[in-house]
C-alpha positions as CSV (number, residue, x, y, z in Angstrom):
1,X,-37.9,17.1,-50.3
2,X,-34.7,16.0,-51.9
3,X,-32.5,18.2,-54.1
4,X,-29.5,17.0,-56.1
5,X,-27.7,17.0,-59.4
6,X,-27.7,13.2,-59.7
7,X,-24.4,12.5,-57.9
8,X,-25.1,14.3,-54.7
9,X,-28.4,14.4,-52.8
10,X,-29.4,16.8,-50.1
11,X,-32.3,16.4,-47.8
12,X,-34.1,19.6,-47.2
13,X,-37.0,19.9,-44.8
14,X,-39.6,22.4,-45.0
15,X,-39.6,25.0,-42.1
16,X,-41.1,23.6,-38.9
17,X,-41.3,20.0,-40.1
18,X,-38.0,18.6,-38.6
19,X,-38.2,16.0,-35.9
20,X,-36.4,16.3,-32.6
21,X,-33.8,13.7,-33.5
22,X,-32.8,15.7,-36.5
23,X,-32.6,19.0,-34.7
24,X,-30.3,17.8,-31.8
25,X,-30.7,19.0,-28.2
26,X,-31.6,22.4,-27.1
27,X,-29.4,24.5,-24.8
28,X,-31.8,24.0,-22.0
29,X,-31.6,20.2,-22.3
30,X,-27.8,20.3,-22.3
31,X,-27.7,22.5,-19.2
32,X,-30.1,20.2,-17.4
33,X,-28.0,17.2,-18.3
34,X,-24.9,19.0,-17.0
35,X,-26.7,19.9,-13.8
36,X,-27.7,16.3,-13.1
37,X,-24.2,15.0,-14.0
38,X,-22.6,17.6,-11.7
39,X,-24.9,16.7,-8.8
40,X,-24.1,13.0,-9.1
41,X,-20.4,13.7,-9.4
42,X,-20.5,16.0,-6.3
43,X,-22.3,13.3,-4.3
44,X,-19.8,10.6,-5.3
45,X,-16.9,13.0,-4.5
46,X,-18.3,13.8,-1.1
47,X,-18.8,10.0,-0.4
48,X,-15.2,9.4,-1.4
49,X,-13.8,12.2,0.8
50,X,-15.9,11.0,3.8
51,X,-14.6,7.4,3.4
52,X,-11.0,8.7,3.1
53,X,-11.3,10.7,6.3
54,X,-12.8,7.8,8.1
55,X,-10.0,5.6,6.9
56,X,-7.4,8.1,8.3
57,X,-9.1,8.1,11.7
58,X,-9.3,4.3,11.8
59,X,-5.6,4.1,10.8
60,X,-4.6,6.5,13.6
61,X,-6.6,4.6,16.2
62,X,-5.1,1.3,15.1
63,X,-1.6,2.7,15.3
64,X,-2.3,4.0,18.8
65,X,-3.9,0.7,20.0
66,X,-0.9,-1.3,18.7
67,X,1.7,1.1,20.3
68,X,-0.2,0.9,23.7
69,X,-0.6,-2.9,23.5
70,X,3.1,-3.5,22.6
71,X,4.2,-1.1,25.4
72,X,1.9,-2.8,27.9
73,X,3.2,-6.2,27.0
74,X,6.8,-5.3,27.5
75,X,6.3,-3.3,30.7
76,X,4.0,-5.9,32.3
77,X,6.6,-8.6,31.7
78,X,9.5,-6.4,32.8
79,X,7.9,-5.2,36.1
80,X,6.2,-8.6,36.8
81,X,9.5,-10.5,36.6
82,X,11.6,-7.8,38.3
83,X,13.8,-8.2,41.3
84,X,13.7,-4.4,41.9
85,X,11.7,-1.6,40.3
86,X,12.3,2.2,40.7
87,X,10.7,5.2,39.1
88,X,12.7,8.4,39.1
89,X,13.0,11.4,36.7
90,X,10.8,9.9,34.0
91,X,12.8,6.7,33.9
92,X,11.5,3.3,35.0
93,X,14.5,1.3,36.2
94,X,14.1,-2.5,36.5
95,X,16.5,-5.1,37.7
96,X,15.4,-8.5,36.3
97,X,15.1,-11.3,38.8
98,X,17.2,-13.7,36.6
99,X,20.4,-11.6,37.3
100,X,22.8,-13.1,39.9
101,X,23.5,-10.8,42.8
102,X,27.3,-10.9,42.1
103,X,26.9,-9.9,38.4
104,X,30.0,-8.0,37.1
105,X,27.8,-5.7,34.9
106,X,25.0,-3.3,35.5
107,X,21.9,-5.4,35.0
108,X,19.5,-2.5,35.1
109,X,17.0,-2.2,32.3
110,X,15.6,1.4,31.8
111,X,12.4,2.4,30.1
112,X,11.8,6.0,29.1
113,X,10.1,8.2,26.5
114,X,12.3,10.2,24.1
115,X,12.7,11.1,20.4
116,X,16.1,9.6,19.8
117,X,15.5,9.1,16.1
118,X,14.5,12.8,15.7
119,X,11.5,12.1,13.5
120,X,9.2,14.4,15.5
121,X,7.5,11.5,17.3
122,X,8.3,10.3,20.8
123,X,8.9,6.6,21.3
124,X,9.1,4.3,24.3
125,X,12.7,3.0,24.6
126,X,14.1,0.0,26.4
127,X,17.7,0.6,27.4
128,X,19.6,-2.6,28.2
129,X,23.2,-3.6,28.6
130,X,23.1,-4.7,24.9
131,X,21.9,-1.3,23.7
132,X,18.8,0.9,23.3
133,X,15.8,-0.5,21.5
134,X,12.6,1.4,20.6
135,X,9.5,-0.5,21.8
136,X,6.7,1.6,20.3
137,X,6.3,4.8,18.3
138,X,3.8,7.4,19.4
139,X,4.0,7.0,23.2
140,X,4.2,10.6,24.3
141,X,4.3,10.2,28.1
142,X,4.8,7.5,30.7
143,X,4.2,7.8,34.4
144,X,4.7,5.2,37.1
145,X,3.7,5.0,40.7
146,X,4.0,2.3,43.4
147,X,0.5,2.3,44.9
148,X,1.1,-0.6,47.3
149,X,4.1,-2.7,48.1
150,X,5.1,-4.4,44.9
151,X,2.0,-3.0,43.0
152,X,2.8,-0.6,40.2
153,X,0.4,1.6,38.3
154,X,1.8,2.6,34.9
155,X,0.1,5.3,32.9
156,X,0.8,5.5,29.1
157,X,-0.2,8.3,26.8
158,X,-0.1,7.9,23.1
159,X,-0.8,10.3,20.3
160,X,-1.2,9.9,16.5
161,X,-2.6,12.6,14.3
162,X,-5.6,14.1,16.2
163,X,-6.1,10.9,18.2
164,X,-4.9,10.8,21.9
165,X,-5.3,7.7,24.1
166,X,-4.4,7.2,27.7
167,X,-4.1,3.7,29.3
168,X,-3.5,2.8,32.9
169,X,-2.3,-0.7,33.9
170,X,-1.5,-2.2,37.2
171,X,1.2,-4.7,37.5
172,X,2.2,-6.7,40.6
173,X,5.9,-7.2,41.0
174,X,6.8,-10.8,41.7
175,X,8.5,-10.6,45.1
176,X,10.2,-13.8,46.1
């Protein structure tokens, strides 16, 4: 039924004759829609957090693998081409084979673990006549042992976040 004064018209429905579209949604329907939306949002948030944590673990593992790989490369080359190798007090001292015996300088290269940059992470350092250079960040410990004449076992430990990796390598010193 329509009521109006000619300029304005109102639509008035008799009690109980409204359709659902005209009434809107009931409180129960709104609460049900909110529940479904909340469940979907919670599932998406949980998936996002899981992927973020997985990414953090993969990042830490990648950093460790690179630090160990770089350290291995430098140490294998240094020991493999060394004229003399000595492990004492946490320092691996190496005299390269390319140094003449009558050199007027100390040709010894030293490898050790320290936190010289004071960032809270230990690094593997290579001290040479020209200065001290960091090789890799995250190397927390290094241990060397001559297991046979000219055969060295080098153990490296690296840590990043909650990840810890230990790598052992064996290097034969080139003895001419």
